[in-house]
N, C-alpha and C positions, 0 to 999 in steps of 0.2 A: 124410321128416322126420327120421325115427329114423335113418338113414345120413349126412344131414347133421348132425346132432346128435353122434354117433359119430364124425366129421371123417373118413367112408370116401368120401372123394373115387372111389376106383375102382368101389364099388356105387354111387354117385350117378349116375354117368358109365353104367353099363350099366343102371339102372333108366331114364335119360331116353333111354338109345338103344333101349330098347324100348318106350318112348310111356308112361311114368308122367307121370300131368299134375302138372307141379310149380305147378299154382294152386290145389291143393286145400287147402282152410284146416282148421286144426284149431278145439277148442272157443274160443280167444279171438281167432277171425280171421286167425290167423297163416297166414302159408303156410311152403313150406320156404325160402324165400330170407328171410324173417325169423326163420327159424331158422339160416342161415349168416351171420346178421347177428350174433346173439347169441354164437355159436362163432365168430367173428373169421373167415372164410374167406371171402378174396375169390375163390379161384379156383375155389369149390363156384359161388361167387355167380354167377362169370363161364360156368359149366355150366350153372346154373339159366336164365339172363339168353337165353342162346343157344340153350335147348330150351323158350323160349316163356313163361318165367316173368316175370310181371307185376310190373314195374320199379315201377309206381305202387301197387301194391294194397294196399289200408289193412284193420288190424285193426280189431278191435270199438271198439278206442280212438279210430280215425281215424288210424294211424301210419302211414305208407308206410316202406318199409325204410330210405329215407335219414334219414326222420324220427326213425324207430328208432336207426340207428346213431348220428346224434347225440345225441340223448337216455341212448344207453348209454356214451357216450365210445368210440366204436368208432371211432377219425378217421381209421385208413386204410381201414378200410371204406366210410365217408362219401365221402372222397374220391375211391375204385373206383368205387360206384356214381353219384357226378355224373360223374366222366370216361366211364359208360357210359349217359349219356341222361338220368340221374333228373333229377326235374321239383324245381327249386330253390326255386320258389316254393308250397311246398305249408309249410301251418302246420299246428300243433294246436290243440285245442278252445280254449286261451286266444289264439291268433293269435300265439304264438310262433312266429316265422320261422326257417327255416335258419341265415340270419345269427344270431340272438340266442342259437341252442344253440350256433355255432360261438365264438362270445363268451365263451357260461359257460364252455369248457372253454380259452378262453384258446388257441385255436387258430389261430397265423397264418396257415397253407397254404389252411386252409379259407376264412379270412375273406377273404383277398386273392383267394382262387378266386373265390369266390363273388362278389365285388366286380369281379372283371374279367368275370364273366360277366353282370352288370348287374342285381344284385339290388338290391332298393329298400333303400337302408340308412335310410331317413327312417319306412319303415313302425313301427306303434306297434300291440302287444299289446290285450291284453282291458285292462289297468293302466295305459294310455296311455305305454308306456316304449317307447323304440325303443331300438335295436341299440347306439348310443353313449352312452344312458344306462345302459345294463346294463353296458358296459366302466366308465365313470367310476365307478358304483359300486362296483363288483367290485375296481377299480385293476386292470384288466386291460392285458396287455401291448397286446394289438389294439387299444387305442383310439388309439396313433397311426397305426396303420393306415388307420383309419375318417377320422381328421381330415387325414391326409394326402390322403386320397382326395375329402372334401371341398374340400380345398383345389383341388385339378385340376380338379374340375365349377366351383368359381368361377369359377377363373383361366379356364378355356377357353367360361364364357357369359360373361364380361368380355372376350375378345377376338374370340368371335362379336359383342358387342354392337356394336363398334367394327367393325366389320367385317374384321375379321382372322379366315382360318380357321386352324382349330386340331384336331388328333386328341387326343383322352382317352388317355393312360398316365399310369402311374405304377409307381416300383419300393418295393422295399423296403430299406432300408440299414439294418442291424443292428449292431449296437456290435462 
């Protein structure tokens, strides 16, 4: 963990090559992978994952590395974890989803990535809000991405009910 916190990629590599356990937890229940999130080092995260680091390990507060990356606004790290197989369907203690966190930071890339991977954009948190409601209330640009996705889903369902085959896809056109 200290090597990760110090950005010592070579030392992390040497330790892992010599069978250091990447899943040991500190007093907060955080592993070296959680610490890689804090220092925003996808390269170190890759070493940890490839050496058996559990990408789904939770802290005492219930945060996986992906949720932590989103909470801490480490958006490149979050995208890296998603592309390395992190579970996108996790949520925090208040049932806030990865999509809700991506909306909070107005991250168009992550919102689009999560929607393409099939995240349920209608899920509600403990307060009864969904991602679109957060996007509207926060005046986030990603609102248009979610609305376009909904339109695509509705159009697809309409075509299916008319007996037409359809494939779901959407693209983002930025001004």
